[in-house]
C-alpha positions in Angstrom: 26.6 -11.8 -19.0 24.4 -9.1 -17.3 21.1 -9.4 -16.5 20.2 -6.4 -18.8 22.4 -8.7 -21.6 20.1 -11.5 -20.6 16.9 -9.5 -20.7 17.6 -7.9 -24.2 18.5 -11.2 -25.8 15.2 -12.3 -24.2 13.3 -9.8 -26.0 14.8 -10.1 -29.2 13.9 -13.9 -29.0 10.3 -13.0 -28.3 10.2 -10.7 -31.2 11.5 -13.8 -33.2 9.0 -15.8 -31.8 12.3 -18.2 -30.6 12.5 -19.1 -27.3 15.8 -17.6 -26.2 17.5 -20.8 -26.1 16.4 -21.1 -29.9 18.0 -17.7 -30.3 21.3 -18.5 -28.7 21.7 -21.5 -31.3 20.7 -18.9 -34.0 23.1 -16.9 -33.1 26.4 -19.6 -32.4 25.3 -22.6 -34.7 23.7 -21.5 -37.6 24.1 -24.7 -39.5 22.3 -26.8 -36.2 20.1 -24.5 -36.1 18.5 -24.7 -39.7 18.6 -28.0 -39.7 16.5 -28.6 -36.3 13.5 -26.4 -38.3 12.8 -29.5 -40.0 12.4 -31.9 -36.8 9.1 -31.9 -35.4 8.0 -28.7 -33.2 7.6 -30.8 -30.2 11.5 -32.1 -30.6 13.2 -28.6 -31.4 13.7 -27.5 -28.1 15.2 -30.4 -26.5 17.6 -30.3 -30.1 18.5 -26.6 -29.2 19.3 -27.8 -25.6 21.8 -30.3 -27.3 23.0 -27.6 -29.6 23.4 -25.4 -27.1 25.7 -27.3 -24.8 27.5 -28.1 -27.4 27.9 -24.6 -28.4 29.1 -24.2 -24.9 32.0 -26.8 -24.4 32.9 -26.5 -28.0 33.9 -22.5 -27.4 35.7 -23.6 -23.8 38.8 -23.2 -25.6 38.4 -19.5 -27.2 37.6 -18.1 -23.6 40.1 -19.1 -21.7 43.6 -18.1 -21.3 45.4 -21.3 -19.7 44.5 -25.3 -20.1 43.8 -25.3 -16.7 40.7 -22.8 -16.8 39.4 -25.1 -19.8 39.6 -28.0 -17.6 37.5 -26.3 -14.7 34.8 -25.3 -17.1 34.3 -28.6 -18.7 34.4 -30.0 -15.1 31.5 -27.8 -14.6 29.8 -29.4 -17.6 30.3 -32.8 -16.4 28.9 -32.4 -12.8 25.7 -30.9 -14.8 25.5 -34.1 -16.4 26.1 -35.6 -13.6 23.5 -33.9 -11.6 20.7 -34.9 -14.4 21.3 -38.0 -14.6 21.4 -38.2 -10.8 17.7 -36.7 -9.9 19.4 -33.5 -8.4 18.1 -30.4 -8.8 19.7 -28.6 -12.2 22.3 -25.7 -12.3 20.7 -21.9 -12.7 21.8 -21.3 -15.9 20.3 -21.0 -19.6 21.7 -24.1 -20.8 22.1 -26.4 -17.8 18.2 -26.0 -17.1 16.9 -27.0 -20.8 19.6 -29.5 -21.2 18.7 -31.3 -17.8 15.1 -31.6 -19.0 15.7 -32.7 -22.3 17.9 -35.7 -20.8 15.0 -36.9 -18.3 12.4 -36.4 -21.0 13.7 -38.2 -23.6 15.7 -40.8 -21.5 19.3 -39.6 -23.4 22.2 -41.7 -23.1 24.8 -40.5 -20.7 27.7 -42.4 -22.1 27.6 -39.7 -25.7 27.5 -36.9 -23.6 31.0 -38.0 -21.5 32.4 -38.5 -24.7 31.7 -35.1 -25.9 33.2 -33.6 -23.2 36.2 -36.0 -23.1 36.7 -35.0 -26.6 36.7 -31.1 -26.2 39.7 -31.9 -23.7 41.7 -32.4 -27.3 40.9 -28.6 -28.0 43.1 -27.3 -24.8 46.4 -28.9 -26.6 47.8 -27.2 -29.3 49.7 -30.2 -31.0 47.8 -31.3 -34.1 46.5 -35.1 -34.1 49.4 -37.5 -34.8 47.3 -39.1 -37.7 44.1 -39.0 -39.7 42.9 -42.0 -38.0 43.3 -39.4 -34.6 41.9 -36.6 -35.9 38.5 -38.6 -37.4 38.4 -40.2 -34.0 38.0 -36.8 -32.5 35.1 -35.7 -35.1 33.7 -38.8 -34.1 33.8 -37.4 -30.4 32.6 -33.9 -31.1 30.2 -34.7 -33.7 28.7 -38.0 -34.1 28.2 -38.6 -30.4 25.9 -35.0 -30.9 24.0 -36.6 -33.9 23.5 -39.9 -32.1 21.7 -37.9 -29.3 19.4 -36.1 -31.6 18.7 -39.5 -33.0 17.2 -40.3 -29.8 15.3 -37.1 -29.2 13.9 -37.7 -32.8 13.0 -40.7 -31.7 14.8 -43.2 -33.9 17.3 -44.8 -31.4 15.7 -47.4 -29.1 17.5 -49.2 -26.0 16.6 -52.3 -23.7 16.5 -51.9 -19.8 20.3 -52.2 -19.6 20.2 -49.0 -21.7 22.1 -50.6 -24.5 21.1 -49.8 -28.4 18.9 -52.7 -29.6 20.6 -52.6 -32.8 22.9 -50.7 -34.5 20.4 -49.8 -37.0 21.2 -47.8 -40.1 20.4 -44.8 -38.6 23.4 -44.8 -36.1 25.9 -46.1 -38.8 24.7 -42.8 -41.2 25.2 -40.6 -38.1 28.6 -41.8 -37.2 29.9 -41.2 -41.0 27.7 -37.8 -41.0 29.3 -36.9 -38.2 32.8 -37.6 -39.0 32.4 -35.9 -42.5 30.5 -32.5 -41.5 33.4 -32.0 -38.8 36.1 -32.7 -41.4 34.4 -30.2 -43.6 34.0 -27.8 -41.1 37.4 -28.0 -39.9 38.9 -27.1 -43.6 36.4 -24.1 -43.4 37.8 -22.8 -40.3 41.4 -23.2 -41.2 41.7 -19.5 -41.6 40.6 -18.9 -38.4 42.9 -21.7 -36.5 46.0 -21.1 -38.6 45.7 -17.1 -37.3 45.4 -18.6 -33.8 48.6 -20.6 -34.2 46.7 -24.1 -34.0 46.7 -26.6 -36.5 44.5 -29.6 -36.9 46.2 -30.9 -40.0 47.6 -34.5 -38.8 51.4 -34.7 -38.4 51.6 -37.4 -40.9 49.9 -35.9 -43.8 51.9 -32.7 -42.9 55.0 -34.9 -42.8 54.0 -36.5 -46.3 52.7 -33.2 -48.0 56.1 -31.5 -47.1 53.7 -28.6 -45.2 56.1 -25.7 -44.2 54.5 -24.1 -40.5 55.5 -20.7 -41.8 53.3 -21.0 -44.9 50.3 -22.3 -43.1 50.7 -19.9 -40.3 51.1 -17.0 -43.1 47.7 -18.0 -44.9 49.5 -19.2 -48.0 47.6 -21.9 -50.0 51.5 -23.8 -51.3 51.3 -26.8 -53.4 52.1 -28.7 -49.8 49.2 -27.4 -48.0 46.8 -28.1 -50.7 47.4 -31.6 -50.8 47.5 -31.7 -47.0 43.8 -29.9 -47.6 42.7 -32.5 -50.2 43.5 -35.6 -48.8 41.1 -34.2 -45.2 38.3 -33.4 -47.6 38.9 -36.9 -49.5 38.4 -38.7 -46.5 35.2 -36.0 -45.4 33.8 -37.2 -48.7 34.2 -40.9 -48.2 32.5 -40.6 -44.9 29.4 -39.1 -46.1 29.3 -41.5 -49.1 29.5 -44.4 -46.7 26.6 -42.9 -44.6 24.7 -42.3 -48.0 24.8 -46.3 -48.5 22.5 -47.0 -45.8 20.4 -43.9 -46.9 17.4 -46.4 -48.0 17.1 -48.2 -44.8 17.5 -44.9 -42.6 13.8 -44.0 -41.1 12.5 -40.4 -42.4 12.1 -39.3 -38.7 16.0 -39.3 -38.4 16.2 -36.6 -41.7 16.9 -33.6 -39.4 19.7 -35.3 -37.4 21.5 -36.2 -40.7 20.8 -33.2 -42.6 24.2 -31.7 -41.5 25.5 -34.0 -44.6 24.2 -31.7 -47.0 25.9 -28.6 -45.2 29.1 -30.3 -45.5 28.5 -31.3 -49.3 28.0 -27.7 -49.9 31.7 -26.9 -48.1 33.6 -29.5 -49.9 32.3 -28.2 -53.0 33.2 -24.6 -52.1 36.4 -26.0 -51.2 36.9 -27.3 -54.9 35.5 -24.3 -56.8 38.2 -22.8 -54.7 40.9 -25.1 -56.1 41.0 -26.7 -52.9 42.7 -23.1 -51.2 41.1 -23.1 -47.5 42.3 -19.6 -47.3 40.2 -18.5 -50.2 38.1 -15.6 -49.8 35.0 -16.6 -48.9 35.2 -20.1 -48.1 33.5 -19.9 -44.4 31.2 -17.7 -45.7 27.7 -18.5 -45.0 25.7 -20.3 -47.8 22.5 -17.7 -48.3 20.8 -20.3 -49.9 21.2 -23.2 -47.3 18.1 -23.3 -46.0 16.5 -24.0 -49.6 19.1 -26.9 -49.7 17.9 -28.2 -46.3 14.3 -28.0 -47.7 14.8 -29.9 -50.7 16.4 -32.3 -49.0 13.9 -32.4 -46.2 11.1 -32.9 -49.1 12.9 -35.6 -51.4 14.1 -37.5 -47.8 17.3 -37.9 -48.6 21.1 -36.3 -47.0 
């Protein structure tokens, strides 16, 4: 990014009342940007730092031409995290510096960052996951871990002197299931993009059971086999969201901004159902113009 571009974006952020970090998240991860607006004002920049970091590692696959280059970029972020926890001087970078500040100010847990980066290594391989369990593990690593970090920023998770959770807690259990449900729904939303790019996140065993024909998938044809495969993944996403909500009464209200992605996942699954389960239907991945109002209603009611 050139100095002129950075300067222009800083001016845009100032005009919108956002920090440059907030503007970055608003542009590239509007879902999480909108959920962060429901967090206390003194926690939002730390959430933006987490979500901007997630954007940076999530886009590695699309920004490199060779897996080795992706490994190098992910290693760069591993070194940023290592420096942050070792007390060193952060690298001069629009995300690395505020991320380091968030880690130190909120005593965030390193294990979650390591798992986020490790999970993103899966993006560098073109093979689909072998089964649904592997896909759910990927969803946990790329999404649930991020929600757990957001809970720490919001002051929900507590740790003892050895940096271990004092208790699993309802919020942590909800975070696990919301993260997986949101990620699975997101993969279904992104299926047209992945198909055009020649990649598939449909587990191999589900593809085999449904009789999925790779040429149909690559051509964006909603064959009966594809609809069966999508239905199985969507059912898994809905089951995780339902599992999270079984703990809703015990989740502290302060955790809500981190768990609001459940509302977004619900809307994505509902839109998919209205399209007959066709992930390639026109407008299936279009932004929800009423999303901020849905999130507001959820926030006011204390539900996710």
